[in-house]
N, C-alpha and C positions, 0 to 999 in steps of 0.2 A: 192267290198272288203271293209269292214269297219274297222277301227282301223290302227295300224301301223304293220310293219314287225316284231318288238318286240313282239307285241301281238301274232303273229303266233307261236313264239317259246313257248308260254305259253301252247299250246295245243300239242306239239310234245314231246313225252316221251324222257327223257335222252338227250335232246338237249339244248344247250345253245350258245349264240351269243352275245357277247358285242359290236362287232364292225361291223355292217352291214353297207357296202359301196356299192354305185352303181355298182361297178365293181364285186360285189359278186351276182349280180342278172342277170339272163337271162330270158327274156320273150318271149316265142314262142307260135304258135297256134297249138292245136291239130289237128288231122284229120277231127274233126267234128266242127271245127272253134272256140273252146273255147280257151281262154288264159290260158297259164300254166306258173306258176311262178316257176323258178328254182333258189334255193338258193345254192350258191357254195362257198366253203370256204376250203382250204386245212389245215387249222389249224396250219400252221407253220409260225413263226414270227422270223425274224432275221433283225437286223439293220446293213446295209451296208453304209459305207462311200464311198466318191468318188473313192478311190483306190481299195477297194474290188469290187465296181461295175465294174470299168475298167477292173480289172483281171477276173472276171466272164464273161464279154463280151469277152475277149480274148480266154478264154478256150472253151467257147460255140462256138465261131465263128471257132476255129480250129477244133473242132468236126463236126460242120455242113459242113465245107469244106473237112472234111475226112483227115485232116493232124494230125494223131494220134501223131506223133513225137513231134510237136509243142504243142499239148495239154498236153502231158506228161511233157514236159520241163516246161511249165507254172505251172502245178499242183506241180512239184518239186520246183520251184522258189518260190511259194507262200506258200509252207509248212513251218510251224514253226519249225518242227524238222525232219531232214532226217538222219536215223541211218545206212542206207544201204551203201554198198560199191558202186564202180563205176560199177561194174558188176550187182549189183541189179538195179541201176539207168538205166543201158542199157536194161536189161531184162524187167524193168517196161515200158520203152519207146516202146520196141518191142511189148509188150502185148497190150498197148493202141493202136499202129498202127494196130495190127492184128484185134482189134475190128473194127476200121475203114474200113479196107480192107474187112472184112466179111460183112460189111454194105453196100457194093456197090449197092446191089439190093433192099435195104430197105430205109426207111427214119429214120435216127438216132433218131430224137426226138420221134418217134412212137415206139421205143424199149428201151427207155432210162432206164426203170426199170431193164431190163435184163443186160444192159451194166453197169448200176450203181453197181450191184451186182458183176460183173467181175472186175470192177475198184477197188472197195474196197477190194476184194480178192487179186487182184495184189499188192495194196498198202500195205496190211498186210504183204504178203509174202516177199516184197522186201524192206519193212521197210520205207515206205514213208508215214508220217502223213499228211493226207488230210486236208485242210483247212475246218474247220466245216461249215463255210458259204457256201461253194461250195456245200458240201454234203446236207445242209439244202435246198439250191436253186435247187439242182438236184431233191431232193425228192418231192419238190413242183411242179416242172415240170412234174415228173412221175404221180403224183395225177391229176394235171390239164389235162394231155394228157389223162388219163383214163376218166376223165369227159367229155372232148371235143369229145372223140371217142364215148362215150355212147350217147350223145345228137346229134352228127353229125357224123355218121359212115362214110359217103363219104369224110370227111375233111381230107386233108393232111397238117398235121401241119408243116411239113418242108418246103413246098412251100410258106406258109405264114410267117414262121419264118425267113427264109434267108434274105429277104429285110430289115426285122426289124434289125437283127444283123449287116448286112452291114451299115445300117443307123447309128446305135449305134457306130460301129468301127470309122465311118467318124466323129461323133460328138466328140468322145473321142480322135481323132487323131491317131488312131491305123491304121497302114499301113500293110495289109496282101494282097498280090496281088494273091495268089492261090485261085481260085474259084473251085468249084466242077464240073463244066463243061468245 
């Protein structure tokens, strides 16, 4: 291949990319031994400070560990505005826990798109304004999960993600003893 990655985009219709990073490129071999260059980018950008990052780890960790009540409480706590009643908060928490309970035979991260729609519906219904950075990160996870499953159908994202989330929790001093097993 001659030229740069930016040169490739000149030949792709309706495609632009101004920030090509090594993390946006996956190289693999096709069945006939040729190298295949996969450019990936979910197109979502959000700046997260240390506290936002820590909150996201807590919420994601609670979901992966199937502790819906904890995830709901964290989403309510990080919300900039909650207009619902105590009953709304309880119903929101029950709904999030129900998602986790229904997911027992699945891998949460591999159905995050379905669950994100349910979470947003419940947040609207129970007047919980979700943190925009959480929604942005969840959408990025959904897009990346789709890309990962298309490139590697046998991959189970959750089994790879759990140790990473636990390590992130330890690095941030988050102590959550409940594990999904």
